[in-house]
N, C-alpha and C positions, 0 to 999 in steps of 0.2 A: 474770581477763579476759585474753584473748589480746592480744598486742601489736598484731597487725594489725587487730583490732577497735577498739582504742583509737585507732590512727592514722586509721582510717576515720571515727571519731567526731570527731576533731580536724579533719580536712579538711572534714567536713560543717558544722562551726561556724567556718569561715573561718580556720583556723590553718594556718600554713605551716612547713615545715622551714627553719630558719635555717642550721644547720650540723651536722656530724657530729663528735662527739668520739671518744675512743678507746673508751669504754664507754657513752656516752650520746648521744642525739640531742637537740638544742636546738630546741624548737618555739616559735613566736611567734604570738600572737593577732593576727589582722588587724583586729580591732575595737578592742581595748584597748591593744595594743602590749606586753602583759605576756608574759613568757617562762617556760618550764618545761623541765626536762630529763627525758627519757624514757629509762629504762634499756633496754639491749638484752637483755632476757630474754624467753623464750617466753611465760611467764605473768607478768602484773603484778598484784600484790595489790590487792584492792578498796580498801583504805585509801589506797594510793598513787594509785590512779585518782581517788579523791575529792579528794585533795590537789592533784593535777595540774589537775583541772578547776576547783578553787577558785582556784588561782594564775592560770589563764588567763581566769577569769571566764566560763566556759561551764557549762551544766547537765551533771549527771552522766548517763551512759548508762543 
């Protein structure tokens, strides 16, 4: 999955960008308050997308 598509999915489910690290972006769920780090790669593997969505408590795309 493309990173921009994942970010669009996160925004759709009320997640927001908390901060930018050197290699990762930290996103926080507006509903649960859980956070997850998103790597700055063009493509993000499906297993990682699944784990990120599970951490944030949102459905998979």
